N, CA, C and O atoms as a GROMACS GRO file, in nm:
protein
  624
    1MET      N    1  10.985  16.351  10.498
    1MET     CA    2  11.022  16.391  10.365
    1MET      C    3  11.098  16.276  10.300
    1MET      O    4  11.192  16.223  10.359
    2ALA      N    5  11.060  16.236  10.183
    2ALA     CA    6  11.122  16.124  10.114
    2ALA      C    7  11.254  16.164  10.052
    2ALA      O    8  11.280  16.281  10.024
    3VAL      N    9  11.338  16.063  10.031
    3VAL     CA   10  11.467  16.088   9.967
    3VAL      C   11  11.445  16.155   9.832
    3VAL      O   12  11.363  16.110   9.752
    4GLY      N   13  11.518  16.263   9.809
    4GLY     CA   14  11.504  16.335   9.682
    4GLY      C   15  11.366  16.393   9.665
    4GLY      O   16  11.312  16.394   9.555
    5SER      N   17  11.308  16.442   9.774
    5SER     CA   18  11.168  16.482   9.770
    5SER      C   19  11.143  16.619   9.709
    5SER      O   20  11.031  16.669   9.715
    6ASN      N   21  11.243  16.680   9.652
    6ASN     CA   22  11.223  16.804   9.580
    6ASN      C   23  11.108  16.779   9.482
    6ASN      O   24  11.119  16.691   9.397
    7PRO      N   25  10.999  16.855   9.491
    7PRO     CA   26  10.884  16.827   9.405
    7PRO      C   27  10.915  16.838   9.257
    7PRO      O   28  10.842  16.784   9.174
    8GLU      N   29  11.023  16.906   9.224
    8GLU     CA   30  11.060  16.920   9.083
    8GLU      C   31  11.157  16.811   9.039
    8GLU      O   32  11.193  16.804   8.921
    9SER      N   33  11.199  16.724   9.132
    9SER     CA   34  11.292  16.616   9.097
    9SER      C   35  11.223  16.512   9.011
    9SER      O   36  11.109  16.472   9.035
   10ARG      N   37  11.295  16.471   8.911
   10ARG     CA   38  11.245  16.372   8.818
   10ARG      C   39  11.299  16.235   8.858
   10ARG      O   40  11.418  16.220   8.882
   11LYS      N   41  11.212  16.136   8.864
   11LYS     CA   42  11.253  15.999   8.892
   11LYS      C   43  11.256  15.923   8.761
   11LYS      O   44  11.177  15.948   8.670
   12PHE      N   45  11.350  15.829   8.753
   12PHE     CA   46  11.362  15.748   8.632
   12PHE      C   47  11.290  15.616   8.654
   12PHE      O   48  11.307  15.551   8.757
   13ASN      N   49  11.210  15.576   8.556
   13ASN     CA   50  11.137  15.450   8.564
   13ASN      C   51  11.196  15.343   8.474
   13ASN      O   52  11.171  15.224   8.494
   14HIS      N   53  11.273  15.383   8.375
   14HIS     CA   54  11.329  15.289   8.278
   14HIS      C   55  11.474  15.325   8.250
   14HIS      O   56  11.515  15.440   8.261
   15PHE      N   57  11.550  15.223   8.213
   15PHE     CA   58  11.690  15.243   8.179
   15PHE      C   59  11.707  15.344   8.067
   15PHE      O   60  11.802  15.422   8.066
   16SER      N   61  11.615  15.343   7.972
   16SER     CA   62  11.625  15.436   7.859
   16SER      C   63  11.617  15.582   7.905
   16SER      O   64  11.677  15.670   7.843
   17GLU      N   65  11.543  15.607   8.013
   17GLU     CA   66  11.535  15.743   8.066
   17GLU      C   67  11.669  15.784   8.128
   17GLU      O   68  11.712  15.899   8.114
   18ILE      N   69  11.733  15.691   8.196
   18ILE     CA   70  11.864  15.719   8.255
   18ILE      C   71  11.964  15.747   8.144
   18ILE      O   72  12.041  15.842   8.151
   19ALA      N   73  11.963  15.662   8.042
   19ALA     CA   74  12.054  15.682   7.929
   19ALA      C   75  12.030  15.816   7.861
   19ALA      O   76  12.124  15.885   7.824
   20GLY      N   77  11.904  15.854   7.846
   20GLY     CA   78  11.870  15.983   7.787
   20GLY      C   79  11.924  16.099   7.869
   20GLY      O   80  11.975  16.196   7.814
   21PHE      N   81  11.912  16.087   8.001
   21PHE     CA   82  11.964  16.191   8.089
   21PHE      C   83  12.116  16.203   8.074
   21PHE      O   84  12.169  16.313   8.063
   22ILE      N   85  12.184  16.090   8.073
   22ILE     CA   86  12.330  16.092   8.059
   22ILE      C   87  12.371  16.156   7.927
   22ILE      O   88  12.468  16.232   7.922
   23TRP      N   89  12.298  16.127   7.820
   23TRP     CA   90  12.329  16.188   7.691
   23TRP      C   91  12.304  16.339   7.693
   23TRP      O   92  12.375  16.414   7.627
   24GLN      N   93  12.204  16.384   7.769
   24GLN     CA   94  12.180  16.528   7.781
   24GLN      C   95  12.300  16.597   7.846
   24GLN      O   96  12.344  16.704   7.802
   25VAL      N   97  12.354  16.534   7.951
   25VAL     CA   98  12.472  16.590   8.017
   25VAL      C   99  12.591  16.584   7.922
   25VAL      O  100  12.668  16.680   7.912
   26ALA      N  101  12.606  16.474   7.851
   26ALA     CA  102  12.716  16.460   7.755
   26ALA      C  103  12.707  16.567   7.647
   26ALA      O  104  12.809  16.621   7.604
   27ASP      N  105  12.586  16.599   7.603
   27ASP     CA  106  12.568  16.705   7.503
   27ASP      C  107  12.618  16.839   7.554
   27ASP      O  108  12.675  16.918   7.478
   28LEU      N  109  12.597  16.866   7.684
   28LEU     CA  110  12.649  16.990   7.743
   28LEU      C  111  12.801  16.994   7.738
   28LEU      O  112  12.861  17.098   7.714
   29LEU      N  113  12.863  16.878   7.760
   29LEU     CA  114  13.009  16.870   7.771
   29LEU      C  115  13.079  16.870   7.636
   29LEU      O  116  13.197  16.902   7.625
   30ARG      N  117  13.004  16.834   7.532
   30ARG     CA  118  13.062  16.823   7.398
   30ARG      C  119  13.129  16.954   7.358
   30ARG      O  120  13.071  17.062   7.369
   31GLY      N  121  13.252  16.942   7.311
   31GLY     CA  122  13.328  17.060   7.268
   31GLY      C  123  13.430  17.101   7.373
   31GLY      O  124  13.545  17.130   7.339
   32ASP      N  125  13.390  17.104   7.499
   32ASP     CA  126  13.482  17.141   7.606
   32ASP      C  127  13.552  17.019   7.665
   32ASP      O  128  13.659  17.031   7.725
   33TYR      N  129  13.493  16.903   7.647
   33TYR     CA  130  13.549  16.778   7.696
   33TYR      C  131  13.560  16.679   7.581
   33TYR      O  132  13.477  16.680   7.490
   34LYS      N  133  13.662  16.594   7.585
   34LYS     CA  134  13.670  16.482   7.492
   34LYS      C  135  13.568  16.379   7.537
   34LYS      O  136  13.539  16.368   7.656
   35GLN      N  137  13.514  16.305   7.445
   35GLN     CA  138  13.414  16.204   7.478
   35GLN      C  139  13.467  16.108   7.585
   35GLN      O  140  13.392  16.065   7.672
   36SER      N  141  13.594  16.074   7.578
   36SER     CA  142  13.652  15.982   7.675
   36SER      C  143  13.660  16.042   7.816
   36SER      O  144  13.684  15.969   7.912
   37ASP      N  145  13.641  16.174   7.829
   37ASP     CA  146  13.648  16.241   7.959
   37ASP      C  147  13.510  16.272   8.019
   37ASP      O  148  13.503  16.328   8.129
   38TYR      N  149  13.403  16.239   7.950
   38TYR     CA  150  13.269  16.267   8.003
   38TYR      C  151  13.249  16.203   8.140
   38TYR      O  152  13.184  16.261   8.227
   39GLY      N  153  13.304  16.084   8.158
   39GLY     CA  154  13.290  16.014   8.285
   39GLY      C  155  13.352  16.086   8.402
   39GLY      O  156  13.312  16.065   8.516
   40LYS      N  157  13.451  16.173   8.375
   40LYS     CA  158  13.514  16.250   8.482
   40LYS      C  159  13.417  16.351   8.543
   40LYS      O  160  13.440  16.401   8.653
   41VAL      N  161  13.310  16.380   8.472
   41VAL     CA  162  13.207  16.470   8.521
   41VAL      C  163  13.083  16.390   8.562
   41VAL      O  164  13.031  16.408   8.672
   42ILE      N  165  13.037  16.304   8.474
   42ILE     CA  166  12.910  16.235   8.496
   42ILE      C  167  12.913  16.144   8.618
   42ILE      O  168  12.819  16.145   8.697
   43LEU      N  169  13.019  16.065   8.635
   43LEU     CA  170  13.024  15.973   8.749
   43LEU      C  171  13.027  16.046   8.883
   43LEU      O  172  12.944  16.017   8.968
   44PRO      N  173  13.120  16.140   8.905
   44PRO     CA  174  13.119  16.206   9.036
   44PRO      C  175  12.992  16.286   9.063
   44PRO      O  176  12.947  16.292   9.178
   45PHE      N  177  12.934  16.347   8.962
   45PHE     CA  178  12.811  16.423   8.985
   45PHE      C  179  12.694  16.330   9.014
   45PHE      O  180  12.604  16.365   9.090
   46THR      N  181  12.694  16.212   8.954
   46THR     CA  182  12.590  16.114   8.982
   46THR      C  183  12.599  16.070   9.129
   46THR      O  184  12.499  16.064   9.199
   47VAL      N  185  12.719  16.039   9.172
   47VAL     CA  186  12.740  15.997   9.311
   47VAL      C  187  12.707  16.112   9.406
   47VAL      O  188  12.640  16.091   9.508
   48LEU      N  189  12.753  16.231   9.373
   48LEU     CA  190  12.728  16.348   9.458
   48LEU      C  191  12.578  16.374   9.473
   48LEU      O  192  12.530  16.400   9.583
   49ARG      N  193  12.506  16.367   9.364
   49ARG     CA  194  12.361  16.390   9.371
   49ARG      C  195  12.293  16.280   9.451
   49ARG      O  196  12.200  16.308   9.527
   50ARG      N  197  12.338  16.156   9.435
   50ARG     CA  198  12.277  16.047   9.512
   50ARG      C  199  12.298  16.068   9.661
   50ARG      O  200  12.205  16.051   9.740
   51LEU      N  201  12.419  16.106   9.700
   51LEU     CA  202  12.446  16.131   9.842
   51LEU      C  203  12.364  16.248   9.892
   51LEU      O  204  12.317  16.247  10.006
   52ASP      N  205  12.347  16.350   9.809
   52ASP     CA  206  12.265  16.466   9.844
   52ASP      C  207  12.122  16.421   9.874
   52ASP      O  208  12.061  16.466   9.972
   53CYS      N  209  12.069  16.334   9.791
   53CYS     CA  210  11.932  16.283   9.811
   53CYS      C  211  11.921  16.197   9.937
   53CYS      O  212  11.823  16.206  10.010
   54VAL      N  213  12.022  16.114   9.961
   54VAL     CA  214  12.021  16.026  10.079
   54VAL      C  215  12.023  16.109  10.207
   54VAL      O  216  11.955  16.074  10.304
   55LEU      N  217  12.100  16.217  10.208
   55LEU     CA  218  12.115  16.298  10.330
   55LEU      C  219  12.001  16.400  10.351
   55LEU      O  220  11.987  16.455  10.460
   56GLU      N  221  11.923  16.423  10.249
   56GLU     CA  222  11.820  16.527  10.257
   56GLU      C  223  11.726  16.514  10.378
   56GLU      O  224  11.701  16.614  10.445
   57PRO      N  225  11.673  16.396  10.408
   57PRO     CA  226  11.577  16.387  10.519
   57PRO      C  227  11.635  16.422  10.656
   57PRO      O  228  11.560  16.463  10.745
   58THR      N  229  11.765  16.407  10.675
   58THR     CA  230  11.825  16.432  10.807
   58THR      C  231  11.916  16.555  10.808
   58THR      O  232  11.981  16.582  10.909
   59LYS      N  233  11.921  16.627  10.699
   59LYS     CA  234  12.014  16.741  10.685
   59LYS      C  235  11.999  16.843  10.799
   59LYS      O  236  12.099  16.882  10.860
   60ALA      N  237  11.878  16.885  10.828
   60ALA     CA  238  11.856  16.986  10.932
   60ALA      C  239  11.899  16.935  11.069
   60ALA      O  240  11.957  17.010  11.148
   61LYS      N  241  11.872  16.809  11.098
   61LYS     CA  242  11.912  16.751  11.227
   61LYS      C  243  12.063  16.742  11.239
   61LYS      O  244  12.119  16.769  11.346
   62VAL      N  245  12.130  16.705  11.131
   62VAL     CA  246  12.276  16.696  11.132
   62VAL      C  247  12.337  16.835  11.154
   62VAL      O  248  12.430  16.850  11.233
   63LEU      N  249  12.284  16.936  11.086
   63LEU     CA  250  12.337  17.072  11.102
   63LEU      C  251  12.316  17.123  11.245
   63LEU      O  252  12.404  17.188  11.302
   64ALA      N  253  12.200  17.095  11.302
   64ALA     CA  254  12.171  17.137  11.439
   64ALA      C  255  12.264  17.068  11.538
   64ALA      O  256  12.318  17.132  11.628
   65ARG      N  257  12.284  16.938  11.522
   65ARG     CA  258  12.373  16.864  11.612
   65ARG      C  259  12.517  16.911  11.595
   65ARG      O  260  12.591  16.920  11.693
   66HIS      N  261  12.558  16.941  11.472
   66HIS     CA  262  12.693  16.990  11.447
   66HIS      C  263  12.718  17.120  11.523
   66HIS      O  264  12.826  17.139  11.580
   67GLU      N  265  12.621  17.208  11.524
   67GLU     CA  266  12.635  17.334  11.599
   67GLU      C  267  12.660  17.307  11.747
   67GLU      O  268  12.744  17.373  11.809
   68LYS      N  269  12.589  17.210  11.804
   68LYS     CA  270  12.605  17.177  11.946
   68LYS      C  271  12.739  17.112  11.975
   68LYS      O  272  12.791  17.123  12.086
   69LEU      N  273  12.796  17.044  11.876
   69LEU     CA  274  12.920  16.969  11.896
   69LEU      C  275  13.046  17.049  11.866
   69LEU      O  276  13.157  16.999  11.886
   70LYS      N  277  13.032  17.172  11.818
   70LYS     CA  278  13.150  17.252  11.783
   70LYS      C  279  13.245  17.258  11.903
   70LYS      O  280  13.204  17.282  12.016
   71GLY      N  281  13.374  17.237  11.873
   71GLY     CA  282  13.476  17.243  11.977
   71GLY      C  283  13.509  17.107  12.037
   71GLY      O  284  13.605  17.096  12.113
   72THR      N  285  13.433  17.004  12.003
   72THR     CA  286  13.464  16.870  12.054
   72THR      C  287  13.554  16.798  11.954
   72THR      O  288  13.578  16.847  11.844
   73ASP      N  289  13.605  16.683  11.994
   73ASP     CA  290  13.693  16.603  11.910
   73ASP      C  291  13.626  16.568  11.778
   73ASP      O  292  13.511  16.524  11.775
   74LEU      N  293  13.700  16.588  11.668
   74LEU     CA  294  13.646  16.566  11.533
   74LEU      C  295  13.600  16.422  11.512
   74LEU      O  296  13.493  16.400  11.455
   75LYS      N  297  13.678  16.323  11.557
   75LYS     CA  298  13.640  16.182  11.536
   75LYS      C  299  13.511  16.149  11.610
   75LYS      O  300  13.426  16.077  11.556
   76SER      N  301  13.495  16.199  11.730
   76SER     CA  302  13.372  16.170  11.804
   76SER      C  303  13.253  16.241  11.739
   76SER      O  304  13.140  16.191  11.744
   77GLN      N  305  13.277  16.358  11.680
   77GLN     CA  306  13.171  16.428  11.606
   77GLN      C  307  13.123  16.343  11.490
   77GLN      O  308  13.003  16.330  11.467
   78ASP      N  309  13.218  16.285  11.417
   78ASP     CA  310  13.181  16.203  11.301
   78ASP      C  311  13.089  16.089  11.340
   78ASP      O  312  12.990  16.063  11.272
   79VAL      N  313  13.121  16.021  11.449
   79VAL     CA  314  13.038  15.908  11.494
   79VAL      C  315  12.897  15.957  11.526
   79VAL      O  316  12.799  15.895  11.484
   80VAL      N  317  12.887  16.066  11.598
   80VAL     CA  318  12.756  16.120  11.637
   80VAL      C  319  12.678  16.168  11.514
   80VAL      O  320  12.560  16.138  11.500
   81LEU      N  321  12.744  16.242  11.427
   81LEU     CA  322  12.675  16.297  11.310
   81LEU      C  323  12.634  16.188  11.212
   81LEU      O  324  12.529  16.198  11.149
   82ASN      N  325  12.714  16.083  11.198
   82ASN     CA  326  12.674  15.970  11.114
   82ASN      C  327  12.549  15.903  11.172
   82ASN      O  328  12.460  15.862  11.098
   83LYS      N  329  12.545  15.893  11.304
   83LYS     CA  330  12.429  15.832  11.369
   83LYS      C  331  12.304  15.917  11.344
   83LYS      O  332  12.196  15.864  11.317
   84VAL      N  333  12.318  16.048  11.353
   84VAL     CA  334  12.206  16.139  11.327
   84VAL      C  335  12.162  16.127  11.181
   84VAL      O  336  12.042  16.128  11.152
   85ALA      N  337  12.258  16.116  11.090
   85ALA     CA  338  12.227  16.105  10.947
   85ALA      C  339  12.164  15.969  10.915
   85ALA      O  340  12.090  15.957  10.818
   86GLY      N  341  12.192  15.869  10.997
   86GLY     CA  342  12.136  15.736  10.974
   86GLY      C  343  12.210  15.656  10.869
   86GLY      O  344  12.164  15.550  10.827
   87VAL      N  345  12.324  15.705  10.827
   87VAL     CA  346  12.410  15.639  10.729
   87VAL      C  347  12.555  15.660  10.773
   87VAL      O  348  12.581  15.744  10.859
   88PRO      N  349  12.650  15.586  10.716
   88PRO     CA  350  12.789  15.599  10.763
   88PRO      C  351  12.865  15.721  10.709
   88PRO      O  352  12.987  15.717  10.694
   89PHE      N  353  12.795  15.828  10.680
   89PHE     CA  354  12.857  15.953  10.635
   89PHE      C  355  12.760  16.067  10.663
   89PHE      O  356  12.643  16.043  10.694
   90HIS      N  357  12.808  16.189  10.652
   90HIS     CA  358  12.724  16.307  10.674
   90HIS      C  359  12.784  16.425  10.598
   90HIS      O  360  12.892  16.415  10.539
   91ASN      N  361  12.713  16.537  10.599
   91ASN     CA  362  12.763  16.660  10.538
   91ASN      C  363  12.723  16.776  10.629
   91ASN      O  364  12.606  16.792  10.664
   92ILE      N  365  12.823  16.856  10.667
   92ILE     CA  366  12.796  16.968  10.758
   92ILE      C  367  12.783  17.101  10.687
   92ILE      O  368  12.772  17.206  10.751
   93SER      N  369  12.786  17.098  10.554
   93SER     CA  370  12.766  17.222  10.479
   93SER      C  371  12.617  17.255  10.479
   93SER      O  372  12.534  17.166  10.466
   94PRO      N  373  12.583  17.382  10.493
   94PRO     CA  374  12.441  17.420  10.485
   94PRO      C  375  12.387  17.410  10.342
   94PRO      O  376  12.267  17.426  10.319
   95LEU      N  377  12.477  17.385  10.247
   95LEU     CA  378  12.438  17.380  10.106
   95LEU      C  379  12.387  17.242  10.066
   95LEU      O  380  12.419  17.142  10.130
   96ASP      N  381  12.308  17.240   9.962
   96ASP     CA  382  12.266  17.119   9.893
   96ASP      C  383  12.247  17.158   9.747
   96ASP      O  384  12.272  17.274   9.711
   97PHE      N  385  12.203  17.066   9.662
   97PHE     CA  386  12.193  17.099   9.520
   97PHE      C  387  12.096  17.214   9.494
   97PHE      O  388  12.122  17.298   9.408
   98THR      N  389  11.987  17.219   9.565
   98THR     CA  390  11.890  17.326   9.546
   98THR      C  391  11.950  17.461   9.583
   98THR      O  392  11.934  17.559   9.509
   99LYS      N  393  12.020  17.467   9.695
   99LYS     CA  394  12.080  17.593   9.739
   99LYS      C  395  12.196  17.635   9.648
   99LYS      O  396  12.221  17.754   9.632
  100LEU      N  397  12.265  17.539   9.591
  100LEU     CA  398  12.374  17.573   9.498
  100LEU      C  399  12.320  17.652   9.379
  100LEU      O  400  12.386  17.744   9.330
  101LEU      N  401  12.201  17.616   9.334
  101LEU     CA  402  12.142  17.684   9.218
  101LEU      C  403  12.099  17.827   9.249
  101LEU      O  404  12.082  17.908   9.157
  102ALA      N  405  12.082  17.858   9.375
  102ALA     CA  406  12.036  17.992   9.415
  102ALA      C  407  12.145  18.098   9.401
  102ALA      O  408  12.115  18.218   9.407
  103ASP      N  409  12.270  18.057   9.381
  103ASP     CA  410  12.381  18.153   9.372
  103ASP      C  411  12.470  18.116   9.253
  103ASP      O  412  12.583  18.071   9.271
  104PRO      N  413  12.420  18.136   9.130
  104PRO     CA  414  12.496  18.094   9.012
  104PRO      C  415  12.632  18.161   8.997
  104PRO      O  416  12.724  18.102   8.940
  105ASN      N  417  12.647  18.282   9.047
  105ASN     CA  418  12.775  18.353   9.032
  105ASN      C  419  12.887  18.294   9.117
  105ASN      O  420  13.005  18.316   9.088
  106ASN      N  421  12.851  18.220   9.221
  106ASN     CA  422  12.951  18.161   9.311
  106ASN      C  423  12.942  18.010   9.315
  106ASN      O  424  12.985  17.948   9.413
  107ILE      N  425  12.888  17.950   9.210
  107ILE     CA  426  12.862  17.807   9.214
  107ILE      C  427  12.990  17.724   9.228
  107ILE      O  428  12.988  17.621   9.296
  108GLY      N  429  13.100  17.764   9.167
  108GLY     CA  430  13.225  17.690   9.179
  108GLY      C  431  13.274  17.687   9.323
  108GLY      O  432  13.305  17.580   9.376
  109HIS      N  433  13.281  17.802   9.384
  109HIS     CA  434  13.324  17.812   9.524
  109HIS      C  435  13.228  17.736   9.615
  109HIS      O  436  13.271  17.661   9.703
  110ASN      N  437  13.098  17.754   9.595
  110ASN     CA  438  12.999  17.691   9.681
  110ASN      C  439  12.997  17.539   9.665
  110ASN      O  440  12.982  17.466   9.764
  111LEU      N  441  13.012  17.491   9.543
  111LEU     CA  442  13.013  17.346   9.522
  111LEU      C  443  13.135  17.284   9.589
  111LEU      O  444  13.125  17.177   9.649
  112THR      N  445  13.249  17.349   9.579
  112THR     CA  446  13.370  17.300   9.645
  112THR      C  447  13.350  17.297   9.797
  112THR      O  448  13.388  17.200   9.862
  113ALA      N  449  13.290  17.402   9.852
  113ALA     CA  450  13.262  17.407   9.996
  113ALA      C  451  13.164  17.296  10.036
  113ALA      O  452  13.179  17.236  10.142
  114TYR      N  453  13.066  17.271   9.952
  114TYR     CA  454  12.969  17.164   9.979
  114TYR      C  455  13.039  17.028   9.985
  114TYR      O  456  13.015  16.949  10.076
  115VAL      N  457  13.126  17.002   9.889
  115VAL     CA  458  13.199  16.875   9.886
  115VAL      C  459  13.288  16.863  10.010
  115VAL      O  460  13.299  16.755  10.068
  116LYS      N  461  13.352  16.971  10.049
  116LYS     CA  462  13.439  16.968  10.167
  116LYS      C  463  13.361  16.952  10.297
  116LYS      O  464  13.421  16.926  10.402
  117GLY      N  465  13.229  16.968  10.292
  117GLY     CA  466  13.145  16.950  10.410
  117GLY      C  467  13.115  16.804  10.442
  117GLY      O  468  13.061  16.774  10.549
  118PHE      N  469  13.149  16.714  10.352
  118PHE     CA  470  13.125  16.571  10.377
  118PHE      C  471  13.221  16.518  10.481
  118PHE      O  472  13.329  16.573  10.502
  119SER      N  473  13.181  16.409  10.544
  119SER     CA  474  13.270  16.341  10.637
  119SER      C  475  13.393  16.292  10.560
  119SER      O  476  13.392  16.282  10.438
  120GLU      N  477  13.498  16.264  10.633
  120GLU     CA  478  13.631  16.243  10.574
  120GLU      C  479  13.636  16.138  10.464
  120GLU      O  480  13.696  16.163  10.359
  121ASP      N  481  13.576  16.023  10.484
  121ASP     CA  482  13.584  15.916  10.383
  121ASP      C  483  13.521  15.958  10.250
  121ASP      O  484  13.577  15.933  10.144
  122VAL      N  485  13.406  16.021  10.258
  122VAL     CA  486  13.337  16.065  10.136
  122VAL      C  487  13.414  16.181  10.072
  122VAL      O  488  13.432  16.184   9.950
  123ARG      N  489  13.457  16.273  10.153
  123ARG     CA  490  13.534  16.388  10.102
  123ARG      C  491  13.657  16.340  10.026
  123ARG      O  492  13.690  16.393   9.920
  124GLU      N  493  13.726  16.239  10.080
  124GLU     CA  494  13.845  16.185  10.015
  124GLU      C  495  13.812  16.128   9.877
  124GLU      O  496  13.890  16.144   9.783
  125ILE      N  497  13.699  16.062   9.864
  125ILE     CA  498  13.659  16.006   9.735
  125ILE      C  499  13.646  16.117   9.631
  125ILE      O  500  13.697  16.104   9.520
  126PHE      N  501  13.579  16.226   9.668
  126PHE     CA  502  13.558  16.336   9.572
  126PHE      C  503  13.685  16.415   9.544
  126PHE      O  504  13.710  16.456   9.431
  127LEU      N  505  13.766  16.438   9.648
  127LEU     CA  506  13.884  16.521   9.631
  127LEU      C  507  14.002  16.444   9.572
  127LEU      O  508  14.071  16.495   9.484
  128GLN      N  509  14.026  16.324   9.621
  128GLN     CA  510  14.144  16.248   9.579
  128GLN      C  511  14.118  16.156   9.461
  128GLN      O  512  14.194  16.156   9.364
  129ARG      N  513  14.012  16.078   9.467
  129ARG     CA  514  13.989  15.978   9.363
  129ARG      C  515  13.924  16.039   9.238
  129ARG      O  516  13.971  16.018   9.126
  130PHE      N  517  13.816  16.115   9.258
  130PHE     CA  518  13.748  16.177   9.144
  130PHE      C  519  13.817  16.305   9.099
  130PHE      O  520  13.796  16.350   8.986
  131LYS      N  521  13.900  16.364   9.187
  131LYS     CA  522  13.965  16.493   9.157
  131LYS      C  523  13.859  16.596   9.113
  131LYS      O  524  13.877  16.670   9.016
  132LEU      N  525  13.750  16.598   9.189
  132LEU     CA  526  13.637  16.683   9.154
  132LEU      C  527  13.671  16.832   9.149
  132LEU      O  528  13.618  16.902   9.063
  133PRO      N  529  13.756  16.884   9.238
  133PRO     CA  530  13.788  17.028   9.226
  133PRO      C  531  13.843  17.067   9.089
  133PRO      O  532  13.817  17.177   9.040
  134GLU      N  533  13.920  16.977   9.026
  134GLU     CA  534  13.971  17.006   8.892
  134GLU      C  535  13.857  17.015   8.791
  134GLU      O  536  13.858  17.101   8.703
  135GLN      N  537  13.761  16.926   8.803
  135GLN     CA  538  13.647  16.927   8.711
  135GLN      C  539  13.558  17.048   8.736
  135GLN      O  540  13.506  17.108   8.643
  136ILE      N  541  13.542  17.083   8.863
  136ILE     CA  542  13.463  17.201   8.897
  136ILE      C  543  13.526  17.324   8.833
  136ILE      O  544  13.456  17.406   8.773
  137ALA      N  545  13.657  17.337   8.846
  137ALA     CA  546  13.728  17.453   8.788
  137ALA      C  547  13.713  17.454   8.637
  137ALA      O  548  13.686  17.559   8.578
  138LYS      N  549  13.730  17.339   8.574
  138LYS     CA  550  13.720  17.332   8.428
  138LYS      C  551  13.577  17.365   8.381
  138LYS      O  552  13.558  17.440   8.284
  139LEU      N  553  13.478  17.309   8.449
  139LEU     CA  554  13.338  17.336   8.413
  139LEU      C  555  13.304  17.483   8.434
  139LEU      O  556  13.235  17.544   8.352
  140ASP      N  557  13.354  17.540   8.542
  140ASP     CA  558  13.327  17.681   8.573
  140ASP      C  559  13.392  17.771   8.468
  140ASP      O  560  13.331  17.867   8.421
  141GLU      N  561  13.515  17.740   8.431
  141GLU     CA  562  13.585  17.817   8.326
  141GLU      C  563  13.510  17.814   8.194
  141GLU      O  564  13.508  17.912   8.120
  142SER      N  565  13.449  17.700   8.165
  142SER     CA  566  13.376  17.681   8.040
  142SER      C  567  13.231  17.727   8.048
  142SER      O  568  13.154  17.708   7.954
  143ASN      N  569  13.194  17.787   8.160
  143ASN     CA  570  13.056  17.831   8.184
  143ASN      C  571  12.956  17.716   8.171
  143ASN      O  572  12.845  17.734   8.121
  144LEU      N  573  12.997  17.599   8.217
  144LEU     CA  574  12.910  17.481   8.213
  144LEU      C  575  12.869  17.433   8.352
  144LEU      O  576  12.775  17.354   8.364
  145LEU      N  577  12.937  17.479   8.455
  145LEU     CA  578  12.914  17.425   8.588
  145LEU      C  579  12.769  17.443   8.634
  145LEU      O  580  12.708  17.347   8.681
  146PHE      N  581  12.715  17.561   8.620
  146PHE     CA  582  12.578  17.584   8.663
  146PHE      C  583  12.482  17.491   8.588
  146PHE      O  584  12.391  17.433   8.647
  147GLN      N  585  12.503  17.478   8.457
  147GLN     CA  586  12.414  17.393   8.377
  147GLN      C  587  12.421  17.246   8.419
  147GLN      O  588  12.319  17.177   8.424
  148VAL      N  589  12.542  17.199   8.450
  148VAL     CA  590  12.558  17.060   8.493
  148VAL      C  591  12.491  17.040   8.629
  148VAL      O  592  12.418  16.943   8.648
  149VAL      N  593  12.515  17.130   8.722
  149VAL     CA  594  12.452  17.119   8.854
  149VAL      C  595  12.301  17.125   8.839
  149VAL      O  596  12.228  17.050   8.904
  150GLN      N  597  12.253  17.213   8.756
  150GLN     CA  598  12.110  17.227   8.731
  150GLN      C  599  12.049  17.096   8.678
  150GLN      O  600  11.942  17.055   8.721
  151LYS      N  601  12.119  17.031   8.584
  151LYS     CA  602  12.072  16.903   8.530
  151LYS      C  603  12.060  16.799   8.640
  151LYS      O  604  11.958  16.731   8.652
  152PHE      N  605  12.165  16.787   8.722
  152PHE     CA  606  12.164  16.686   8.826
  152PHE      C  607  12.067  16.720   8.939
  152PHE      O  608  12.009  16.630   8.999
  153ALA      N  609  12.048  16.847   8.967
  153ALA     CA  610  11.954  16.887   9.073
  153ALA      C  611  11.811  16.851   9.036
  153ALA      O  612  11.726  16.836   9.124
  154ALA      N  613  11.784  16.837   8.908
  154ALA     CA  614  11.649  16.810   8.861
  154ALA      C  615  11.611  16.662   8.867
  154ALA      O  616  11.498  16.626   8.835
  155VAL      N  617  11.705  16.576   8.906
  155VAL     CA  618  11.675  16.433   8.911
  155VAL      C  619  11.692  16.377   9.050
  155VAL      O  620  11.769  16.428   9.131
  156ASP      N  621  11.617  16.271   9.075
  156ASP     CA  622  11.627  16.199   9.202
  156ASP      C  623  11.698  16.068   9.172
  156ASP      O  624  11.719  15.988   9.263
   0.00000   0.00000   0.00000
């Protein structure tokens, strides 16, 4: 299965398509966010979706290995799970962008759980640097979270 192989995922061939996509997301945020704050949503969601696509081919293997490793030292689990993922990070949440869309009523809680499923270094980026839980709460309060996740889930 190729990275981002969701058959409904859209690939960008030109910079203008990427810019158009970003403006679509910005249009969703208009009114609830100041223009200067759009990046607080667009950047972390772009990174999150990219990591989701990178991990997709090995997701099932990582989850299976995680089940077998339960109860062992956390640091040694990280090394093993990163090796299974084939990259220096992993996610042990059963969720991904497609599954997040399947439960719109709990998307805020589920997205937070998904982010917390990443290995420590990646999780720290989303929680501490991007302060993503604050944006998730704000988007959810504004009834925009599902729409934003839906937009990003549709692209590779």
